[in-house]
C-alpha positions, 0 to 999 in steps of 0.5 A, spaced: 482 714 759 484 714 751 481 718 746 477 713 743 473 711 750 472 719 751 468 718 744 464 712 746 462 715 752 460 722 749 457 718 744 452 714 749 451 720 753 455 717 759 460 723 758 460 730 755 465 734 753 462 740 757 461 735 763 469 733 763 474 738 759 470 744 761 470 742 769 475 737 770 480 740 766 478 747 769 481 745 776 486 739 773 483 734 778 477 731 780 470 734 780 469 742 782 464 744 787 461 751 785 457 756 790 450 755 786 445 759 789 438 758 790 434 763 786 432 767 792 436 766 798 443 771 799 447 768 805 453 769 802 457 774 801 460 774 795 457 777 789 452 773 785 452 772 777 446 771 774 448 767 768 448 762 763 450 754 765 456 753 763 459 760 765 460 758 773 467 755 771 473 758 775 477 758 769 473 765 768 475 768 774 482 767 776 482 775 778 476 774 782 478 768 785 486 771 787 483 777 790 477 774 794 480 766 795 474 763 792 469 763 786 463 768 786 456 765 787 452 764 781 445 762 779 444 759 772 438 760 767 437 757 760 435 763 756 435 771 756 427 772 756 427 767 763 433 771 766 428 778 765 422 775 768 425 772 774 429 779 776 423 782 774 418 778 779 424 780 785 430 776 784 436 780 786 443 777 783 449 782 783 449 781 775 446 778 769 448 776 762 443 777 757 445 779 749 447 786 747 440 788 744 436 786 750 440 791 754 434 796 753 429 792 756 433 791 762 434 799 763 427 800 760 424 796 766 428 799 771 432 793 773 439 796 771 444 801 773 449 805 769 456 801 769 462 805 771 468 803 766 473 807 770 473 801 774 474 796 769 482 795 769 481 792 762 476 797 759 481 801 755 483 794 751 476 792 749 474 792 742 472 800 740 466 797 736 463 792 742 463 798 746 458 802 742 453 796 740 445 799 739 442 799 745 449 799 750 449 806 751 444 811 754 445 818 755 453 818 755 453 812 759 455 804 759 450 800 760 453 794 758 459 790 758 461 786 752 464 780 753 463 774 748 461 774 741 460 769 736 454 766 731 448 762 731 447 757 725 446 749 724 451 744 726 450 737 722 453 731 721 456 730 714 456 723 714 449 722 716 446 729 711 446 729 704 445 737 702 447 740 695 447 747 698 447 750 705 441 752 708 437 754 714 431 749 709 435 743 712 431 744 718 425 743 714 427 737 711 422 732 712 427 727 710 430 728 717 424 727 721 425 726 728 433 728 727 433 735 728 433 740 733 432 748 734 434 752 740 429 753 745 429 761 745 425 766 740 432 770 739 435 764 736 430 760 732 425 765 730 430 770 727 434 764 723 426 762 721 426 769 719 432 769 715 429 763 711 423 766 709 426 771 706 424 777 711 428 783 711 433 783 717 432 790 717 425 789 719 426 784 724 430 789 727 425 795 728 418 791 727 415 785 725 409 786 721 402 782 723 403 778 715 411 777 718 409 774 724 404 769 721 409 767 716 413 766 722 408 762 725 406 758 719 414 756 718 414 754 725 408 750 725 411 746 719 417 745 723 415 742 729 413 735 727 420 734 724 423 736 731 426 731 736 427 736 741 428 744 743 433 745 747 437 750 750 441 745 753 447 744 748 451 738 752 444 734 750 445 736 744 452 735 743 450 727 746 445 727 740 449 729 735 455 725 737 450 718 737 446 720 731 440 721 734 440 728 731 443 729 724 442 736 725 441 742 730 441 749 731 447 751 736 452 756 737 459 755 734 462 752 739 459 745 738 461 743 732 469 745 735 467 740 741 465 735 737 470 735 732 476 735 737 474 727 738 473 725 731 466 726 729 464 729 722 461 735 723 460 742 720 458 749 723 453 751 717 455 757 713 447 758 710 446 761 704 441 766 707 446 768 712 448 766 720 446 770 726 451 773 729 451 776 736 454 779 742 453 778 749 455 780 756 454 783 763 449 788 766 450 791 773 443 790 777 440 796 780 441 796 788 446 790 787 447 787 794 455 786 793 456 792 789 463 792 789 464 785 788 460 785 782 465 790 779 470 785 781 466 780 777 466 784 771 474 786 772 475 778 772 471 777 766 475 782 762 482 779 764 485 776 758 486 769 762 479 769 762 478 770 755 483 765 753 480 760 756 473 763 753 476 762 746 480 755 747 474 751 751 468 755 749 470 757 742 467 764 743 471 770 742 472 775 747 472 782 748 479 784 750 483 785 744 490 783 748 486 776 749 488 775 742 495 776 743 495 769 748 492 765 743 495 762 736 493 762 729 491 754 730 487 755 736 483 761 733 482 756 727 480 751 731 475 755 734 473 758 727 474 765 729 478 771 727 483 776 731 478 782 730 470 781 731 468 785 726 470 780 721 465 775 724 460 780 726 460 783 719 459 777 716 452 775 718 445 779 721 446 782 727 441 779 733 436 785 734 430 787 738 424 790 735 418 794 738 413 788 738 419 782 740 413 780 746 408 778 741 414 774 738 416 770 744 408 769 745 408 766 738 413 762 739 411 760 746 404 758 742 407 754 737 411 750 742 405 748 746 401 747 740 396 753 740 
């Protein structure tokens, strides 16, 4: 298949980069069959990673596969709030993959246990600033293993959008009614709405007042009729941007490099209000059924080979500084990543959890439901 054929198939929805490049190239041939475990069944002897869709590819787990002869098992979620709710309802994986601010909620709910970092061979090489993120350490113990980091902003078609100044206001621009999309997660969409509204980011990290909550809801209600979709399936979003069905969408920073690779004119916005930055990683479930193999997953994910795959295929940063010895400046430029996470994470506003986060989530669900 040549480049033009690939682009045509991507644009028409017959093929996606995630479905092709991120899966087929992971094994070098044919379709790869991964053990995806039903949410309440645990017949396998492998550790179960409850993670985002797309993180089940073997390129992330070479060290685990070398040790056990197979990949871990996986169950996939669409967003962090869904993951937390399912584990609270009784689902017991061995690991899950939230972003750093939610660690406190997992810990306070009694769902996770501290991570013994002495069992992680690459822990000394993790960037120091990522080890000490808010809410990830408690009483001298590590409750979160940082792994991937990046930003949330707008990916837009430069040939289809006319803007004078880059701003989140594009997602409220009535000229593009029906051709806009946002992420179906409060932790992304409500936070960029707050930045657009001029709400103090420090306020968003501690407590959102009733007045601020009402302002956020007002803006989200105004936005809803302009949207083509709420989605956390960014493969669908990529297809829609490629075909022109969408002209702009709230995404993570992997979407623009994926589409640019095939000649599509897109840009990952640097909004005047500031990008939203994030670090995600792993938490270890309390009474994990396969504890030793869970540590093998953690160890595998910190492997620089896994990090190289993360950067080159997903355009996200990796927590192991030695990973960056395996990638070129050109590859980092393509991914729009620096060699030091501080350069990116300090360039925007860090996603965090206020004490009334549940009220924010409820408000977002009400907006989507039309209440």
